[in-house]
C-alpha positions as CSV (number, residue, x, y, z in Angstrom):
1,M,109.4,27.7,104.6
2,I,112.5,27.7,106.8
3,R,111.8,25.3,109.9
4,K,112.2,27.0,112.9
5,E,114.3,25.5,116.0
6,M,111.3,27.9,118.4
7,I,108.4,29.5,117.8
8,A,106.4,31.7,119.7
9,M,102.4,31.4,120.8
10,L,101.4,34.6,122.6
11,L,98.0,34.9,124.5
12,A,96.6,38.3,124.1
13,G,93.0,38.0,124.0
14,G,92.4,38.8,127.7
15,Q,89.7,41.4,128.8
16,G,91.6,42.3,132.4
17,S,88.6,42.4,133.7
18,R,90.1,42.9,137.3
19,L,91.3,46.5,135.9
20,G,88.0,47.5,135.6
21,V,87.3,50.8,133.6
22,L,90.6,50.7,132.4
23,T,90.0,47.8,130.1
24,A,86.3,48.5,129.4
25,K,87.6,49.4,125.4
26,V,91.1,47.9,125.2
27,A,92.2,44.3,125.5
28,K,94.4,44.2,128.9
29,P,98.1,43.5,126.8
30,A,97.1,47.1,125.0
31,V,97.1,48.9,128.0
32,A,99.4,52.1,128.8
33,F,102.5,51.1,130.8
34,G,105.1,52.9,131.7
35,G,104.8,56.4,130.2
36,K,105.6,55.1,127.0
37,Y,105.0,51.3,126.4
38,R,102.0,49.1,126.5
39,I,102.1,45.6,128.5
40,I,102.0,43.2,125.4
41,D,105.8,45.3,124.7
42,F,107.5,43.7,127.3
43,P,106.9,39.7,126.1
44,L,107.4,40.8,122.6
45,S,111.1,42.5,123.4
46,N,111.5,39.7,125.2
47,C,111.2,37.4,122.1
48,I,113.0,39.4,119.7
49,N,116.1,39.9,122.9
50,S,116.3,36.0,123.0
51,G,116.5,35.1,119.1
52,I,113.1,34.2,118.9
53,D,112.0,35.7,115.4
54,T,108.6,34.3,115.1
55,V,105.5,35.1,117.1
56,G,101.9,34.3,117.2
57,V,99.9,36.8,118.8
58,L,96.2,35.5,119.3
59,T,93.9,37.7,120.1
60,Q,90.2,37.9,120.9
61,Y,88.6,40.7,122.9
62,Q,88.3,44.5,121.9
63,P,91.5,43.3,119.5
64,L,91.6,47.2,117.4
65,R,94.3,48.8,119.2
66,L,96.5,46.0,119.8
67,N,96.3,45.3,115.9
68,S,97.3,48.7,115.2
69,H,100.1,48.9,117.8
70,I,101.7,45.4,116.9
71,G,101.0,46.4,113.1
72,I,103.0,44.3,111.1
73,G,106.1,44.3,114.0
74,I,108.5,46.8,112.7
75,P,109.5,48.2,116.0
76,W,110.9,44.5,117.6
77,D,112.5,43.7,114.0
78,L,109.7,41.2,113.6
79,D,108.8,42.5,109.8
80,R,110.1,39.5,108.0
81,N,109.1,37.4,105.2
82,N,109.8,34.3,107.0
83,G,108.5,34.4,110.2
84,G,107.7,37.7,112.3
85,V,104.8,38.3,114.0
86,T,100.9,37.3,112.8
87,V,98.1,38.6,114.9
88,L,95.9,35.6,115.1
89,P,92.3,36.8,115.5
90,P,89.4,33.8,116.2
91,Y,88.2,33.3,112.8
92,E,85.1,31.6,110.8
93,K,85.0,28.2,109.8
94,S,83.1,27.1,106.7
95,D,81.2,24.5,109.9
96,N,80.7,26.8,112.7
97,S,82.5,29.9,114.0
98,E,84.4,29.7,117.2
99,W,85.5,31.9,119.9
100,Y,88.7,31.1,122.0
101,T,87.3,29.3,124.6
102,G,90.3,28.8,127.0
103,T,94.3,29.2,126.4
104,A,94.6,25.6,125.0
105,N,91.6,26.1,123.0
106,A,93.0,29.2,121.2
107,I,96.3,27.5,120.6
108,F,94.6,24.3,119.2
109,Q,92.7,26.4,117.1
110,N,96.2,27.7,115.4
111,L,97.6,24.2,114.6
112,S,97.9,24.8,111.4
113,Y,99.8,28.3,111.6
114,M,102.1,26.3,114.0
115,E,102.7,23.2,111.8
116,S,103.6,25.5,108.6
117,Y,107.5,26.2,110.5
118,N,107.2,22.7,111.8
119,P,109.0,23.8,114.7
120,E,111.0,21.9,117.4
121,Y,109.8,23.4,120.3
122,V,107.0,26.0,121.1
123,L,107.0,28.7,123.8
124,I,103.3,29.4,125.0
125,L,103.3,33.2,126.6
126,S,100.8,35.5,128.2
127,G,100.5,39.0,126.9
128,D,100.1,40.7,130.4
129,H,103.2,40.5,132.3
130,I,105.8,42.4,133.1
131,Y,109.1,41.4,132.9
132,K,112.3,40.3,131.4
133,M,113.5,37.1,130.4
134,D,115.9,35.2,128.4
135,Y,113.8,32.3,126.9
136,E,117.0,30.8,125.2
137,V,118.4,30.6,128.6
138,M,115.0,28.4,129.4
139,L,115.0,26.4,126.0
140,D,118.8,25.4,127.1
141,F,117.6,24.0,130.4
142,H,114.6,22.4,128.8
143,K,116.9,20.5,126.1
144,E,119.7,19.8,128.9
145,H,117.0,17.9,130.8
146,N,115.5,15.8,127.9
147,A,112.1,17.6,128.9
148,D,108.9,16.9,127.4
149,V,107.3,20.0,128.8
150,T,109.3,23.2,130.7
151,I,107.5,25.2,132.9
152,A,108.9,28.8,134.0
153,A,108.4,29.0,137.7
154,M,109.0,31.6,140.7
155,P,109.0,31.4,144.2
156,V,106.4,33.5,146.0
157,P,105.2,34.0,149.3
158,I,103.5,30.9,151.0
159,E,100.6,32.9,152.1
160,E,99.6,33.9,148.0
161,A,100.4,30.7,146.8
162,S,96.6,29.8,146.5
163,R,96.5,32.2,144.1
164,F,98.4,30.3,141.4
165,G,99.1,27.2,139.8
166,I,101.8,25.4,142.1
167,V,104.5,22.9,141.2
168,I,106.3,20.9,143.1
169,T,109.6,18.9,142.1
170,D,112.6,17.2,143.2
171,E,116.1,17.9,143.5
172,E,116.3,17.6,140.0
173,K,113.4,20.0,139.4
174,Q,111.6,17.2,137.7
175,I,107.7,18.1,138.5
176,T,106.0,15.5,140.4
177,E,103.1,17.0,141.0
178,F,100.9,20.0,139.9
179,E,98.0,21.5,141.8
180,E,96.0,24.4,140.3
181,K,95.3,26.7,142.8
182,P,95.5,24.8,145.5
183,E,93.5,26.0,149.3
184,H,97.1,24.7,151.2
185,P,99.8,24.8,149.0
186,R,102.5,22.5,149.6
187,S,105.0,24.3,147.5
188,N,105.8,27.9,147.1
189,L,107.1,27.3,143.6
190,A,104.6,28.8,141.1
191,S,103.6,28.8,137.3
192,M,104.3,32.2,135.4
193,G,102.0,31.1,132.9
194,I,105.1,30.8,130.5
195,Y,105.6,27.2,129.0
196,I,108.4,25.6,126.1
197,F,106.7,22.3,124.7
198,T,108.6,19.7,122.4
199,W,106.3,20.2,119.7
200,K,104.9,16.7,118.8
201,V,104.4,16.5,122.5
202,L,101.9,19.9,122.4
203,R,100.3,18.9,119.2
204,E,99.2,15.7,120.8
205,A,98.1,17.2,123.7
206,L,95.9,20.1,121.8
207,I,94.5,17.1,119.6
208,A,93.8,14.7,122.9
209,M,92.0,17.4,124.8
210,K,90.5,19.3,122.1
211,D,86.9,18.4,123.0
212,Q,87.4,19.5,126.8
213,G,85.2,22.7,127.3
214,N,87.6,25.9,128.3
215,C,90.5,23.8,127.7
216,D,93.1,25.6,129.3
217,F,96.9,24.9,130.2
218,G,97.2,24.9,134.0
219,K,94.1,23.2,134.3
220,H,94.1,20.7,131.3
221,I,97.3,20.1,129.2
222,I,99.5,20.1,132.1
223,P,97.3,17.5,133.9
224,Y,97.2,15.5,131.1
225,C,100.9,15.4,129.9
226,H,102.1,14.7,133.8
227,E,99.2,11.4,133.4
228,K,101.0,10.7,130.4
229,Q,104.1,10.0,132.2
230,Q,105.5,12.8,130.2
231,R,109.0,14.9,131.6
232,L,107.9,18.2,133.0
233,F,110.4,20.6,134.6
234,A,110.2,23.5,136.4
235,Y,112.8,26.5,135.1
236,E,113.3,28.3,138.4
237,Y,113.1,32.0,137.5
238,N,114.4,34.5,140.4
239,S,114.2,38.1,138.5
240,Y,111.6,40.8,138.4
241,W,108.2,39.5,137.7
242,K,104.7,41.2,137.9
243,D,101.5,40.5,136.9
244,V,99.7,43.4,136.7
245,G,95.9,42.2,136.6
246,T,94.8,44.3,139.5
247,L,94.5,48.1,139.5
248,G,96.5,47.8,142.8
249,S,99.7,46.0,141.4
250,Y,99.2,48.0,138.0
251,W,99.6,51.1,139.7
252,E,102.4,49.6,142.1
253,A,104.5,48.5,138.8
254,N,104.4,51.7,137.6
255,M,105.0,53.6,140.7
256,E,108.6,51.2,140.9
257,L,109.7,52.6,137.7
258,V,109.8,55.9,139.4
259,D,112.1,54.9,142.5
260,L,115.3,56.1,143.2
261,I,116.8,52.5,142.0
262,P,114.1,50.9,139.9
263,E,113.8,47.1,140.7
264,F,112.7,46.6,137.0
265,N,114.9,49.1,134.5
266,L,113.7,50.4,131.4
267,Y,116.7,51.5,130.8
268,E,119.3,48.8,129.8
269,E,121.1,49.2,126.9
270,Y,121.6,45.2,126.3
271,W,118.1,44.3,127.1
272,K,115.9,47.1,125.2
273,V,112.2,47.3,125.5
274,Y,110.8,48.0,122.1
275,T,107.6,49.5,121.4
276,K,105.5,51.5,118.7
277,S,107.3,55.2,118.8
278,D,104.6,58.0,117.1
279,N,106.7,61.1,116.1
280,V,105.4,63.9,118.9
281,E,107.2,66.7,119.5
282,P,109.5,67.6,122.4
283,Q,108.2,67.5,125.9
284,Y,107.6,71.1,127.3
285,L,108.1,72.6,131.1
286,S,107.2,76.3,131.4
287,S,108.9,78.4,134.0
288,D,106.6,77.8,136.9
289,A,106.8,73.7,136.5
290,I,108.0,71.4,139.0
291,V,108.7,68.2,138.2
292,E,110.5,65.9,140.7
293,K,110.9,61.7,140.6
294,S,108.9,61.1,137.4
295,I,108.5,59.6,133.9
296,I,107.4,62.0,131.3
297,G,105.8,61.2,128.3
298,E,106.7,63.0,124.7
299,G,104.9,65.9,123.7
300,T,104.1,66.7,127.5
301,E,102.8,70.3,128.4
302,I,103.4,71.1,131.9
303,Y,102.8,74.3,133.6
304,G,102.1,73.1,137.1
305,E,103.9,70.0,139.3
306,V,104.2,66.4,139.4
307,R,105.7,64.4,141.6
308,N,106.3,60.5,141.7
309,S,104.2,60.1,138.9
310,V,104.0,58.4,135.6
311,L,102.9,60.8,132.6
312,G,102.1,59.2,128.7
313,A,102.7,61.5,125.7
314,G,101.0,64.3,124.9
315,V,99.6,64.9,128.5
316,V,99.0,68.4,129.3
317,V,98.8,69.7,132.9
318,G,97.3,73.1,133.7
319,K,98.8,76.0,135.4
320,G,98.3,75.6,139.6
321,T,97.5,71.9,139.3
322,V,99.2,69.2,141.8
323,I,100.1,65.8,140.6
324,R,101.2,63.1,143.0
325,D,101.7,59.3,142.8
326,S,99.3,59.1,139.7
327,I,99.4,57.6,136.2
328,I,98.0,59.9,133.6
329,M,97.8,58.0,130.4
330,Q,98.7,60.0,127.0
331,D,96.8,63.0,125.2
332,T,95.0,63.3,128.7
333,K,94.4,67.1,129.4
334,I,93.9,68.3,132.8
335,G,93.0,71.9,133.8
336,E,94.3,74.5,135.9
337,N,94.7,74.5,139.7
338,C,93.7,70.8,140.3
339,G,95.1,68.4,142.8
340,I,95.3,64.5,141.7
341,Y,96.3,62.2,144.3
342,K,96.7,58.4,143.6
343,A,94.8,58.7,140.6
344,I,94.6,56.1,137.7
345,I,93.5,58.3,134.4
346,A,93.1,57.1,131.4
347,E,94.2,57.9,127.7
348,D,92.2,61.0,125.8
349,C,90.3,62.1,129.2
350,S,89.4,66.0,129.6
351,I,89.9,67.3,133.0
352,G,88.2,70.5,134.0
353,D,89.8,73.2,136.3
354,N,90.0,73.2,140.1
355,V,88.7,69.5,140.2
356,E,89.9,67.7,143.2
357,I,90.8,63.1,142.8
358,G,91.7,61.2,145.4
359,I,90.5,63.4,148.4
360,G,89.0,62.0,151.6
361,D,89.0,58.8,153.6
362,E,89.0,55.3,151.6
363,A,85.1,53.9,151.7
364,Q,84.3,50.6,150.4
365,S,83.5,50.2,146.4
366,K,79.5,50.4,145.9
367,L,80.2,49.1,142.2
368,N,82.7,46.2,142.7
369,D,84.9,46.1,146.0
370,K,87.3,43.5,144.4
371,I,88.3,46.1,141.7
372,Y,88.2,49.4,143.2
373,A,90.3,49.3,146.2
374,F,93.8,50.0,147.2
375,G,92.6,53.9,147.7
376,L,93.0,54.6,143.9
377,A,91.1,56.9,142.0
378,T,90.0,55.7,138.5
379,I,88.8,56.9,135.2
380,G,88.5,55.0,132.1
381,E,89.6,56.2,128.8
382,N,87.3,59.3,126.7
383,S,85.8,60.7,130.0
384,C,85.3,63.9,130.7
385,I,85.2,65.5,134.6
386,P,83.6,69.2,134.5
387,S,85.2,72.1,136.5
388,N,84.7,72.6,140.2
389,V,83.9,69.0,141.7
390,K,85.9,66.8,144.0
391,I,86.3,62.9,143.6
392,G,87.2,60.6,146.3
393,K,89.1,56.8,146.7
394,N,87.9,53.9,145.7
395,T,85.6,55.5,143.0
396,A,85.6,55.0,138.9
397,I,84.5,57.2,136.3
398,S,83.5,55.9,132.5
399,G,82.1,58.4,130.1
400,V,81.0,62.1,129.7
401,T,80.0,63.3,133.0
402,D,78.7,66.7,133.8
403,K,77.8,68.7,137.2
404,S,74.3,67.2,137.5
405,D,76.3,63.7,137.6
406,Y,78.1,64.9,141.0
407,P,75.6,66.1,143.5
408,D,76.6,69.1,145.3
409,G,79.5,69.0,143.4
410,V,80.8,65.6,145.0
411,L,81.5,62.1,144.1
412,A,81.9,60.1,147.6
413,G,84.5,57.6,147.8
414,G,83.6,54.2,147.1
415,E,80.5,56.1,144.7
416,Y,81.0,55.3,140.7
417,I,79.4,57.1,137.5
418,I,79.5,54.6,134.7
419,K,77.7,56.5,131.5
420,A,75.3,54.2,129.1
421,G,77.4,52.3,126.5
422,D,80.5,52.4,128.9
423,S,81.3,48.9,130.7
424,K,82.3,48.2,133.9
C-alpha cells in the first residue's frame, strides 16, 4: 500500500430533516441541485480538483441513491486500484451492530480504513455544502503553521453567529477559544465543519473520546484537542459557501445560479464540478415555448413558459403552463395550463392539468412552521397532484393524492397532505 499524504473522510449520512419532504426518502447529500448535480458532487469535485484521490464516504440514512450515484467514482476520476472512493456504511461487528451516533463516532468506526493508508493528514468534510475550495491551499496553511488541527472558518454576520461553532483567534490565526453555538458570540468567525488533522492527533483523540455518547467534532474532539494544548489554527475562507440545510437556503442557492452574474459559477473551466451523467436525449423547446433566465436539464421538453427557474433532466412542461421562481427536479411531468410559483417539486412527480401551486397569502405551516416557511410550496418525490386543484404557500405534499384530499379543490396556505408511509 502506497502511503497517502492526505485522505478525505466525507460525512454524508445526514437526514437533512430541515428539508422536510425533500429528504423523506433520500439522504440530504443526494438531493438534486442546479438541474444536473447532487449536493455531494461539490465536495467530491473539490477533492479531485485539489489532488486528493482517496475519499471515504460515510453513509447512513437512506443510502441507496447516494451509493448508486457514487458507484465506483468514475465521474470524479476516483475509480482507482489504490485509493479512489469507498462508500463506508455502518457495518455489523461480531459483538454488536452499531449505527454512527455522531460525526466523530462515524470516523472512529472507520479507523482501520484510515490506518490502511497510514496518511500524514486527514481531511474531514461534510457532504451537504455548496462551495468550491482548494483543500491543498488549506493543507499548505496547516503545514506552514505546524498545526495539529486546522479548522476552515468564514466570517458571518454577527447576528447569525450563534448558529455556528465560533472560533476566537490571535493575530497568528491560532485558536485561543472555541464556542459551540454561543448565545452571545465574541467573534464572527464560524467553523465550516471542514477540518484538517495531523493523523496521529486525530487517532489519539478519537480513541480517547470513543466512549463519549454521540461523539461529535464540534462538541467533543475539538475541545479535547484544545484542552490537550494542541496547536489549533483557523484557516479563513472568503469565497462562496452555502449550507443548504433549510428549504429557504436550498431554494435561494438554486435561484442564485440563474442570476445574470451568478455568485457561484458552475461553468468555470479550471474548477469543474463533476457528476454522474446519464445518457439522455437533448432538450426540446416547442415553437410556443418561452424560456428566460433558467437552467434547463437534458431531455427536458417545454411547451409552456419557464422563467427564473431550475429544471432537472427529463422534465415535461405542458402547453399553456407557466413556471416562475421554482425548482423542478428530474423526470417530473407537469400538465397543461398550470401556474407554478416559488415551488420546489422533487423527482418523479406528476402534476395534472389546470393546477395552481404557490398562490394566495402566506399562512403559517400547520405541519412544522420552522421547516415549511419562506413562502414556498414543497412537493416530495413520487407525488401525484390531480388536475384542477389550487395549492397555497408554506404547504407540503408527499404521496399520491386525489381529488378527495383537496376540500373544494383547494389546499390552503399552511396546510399539508402526507400520505401513509411518507415521512415529514
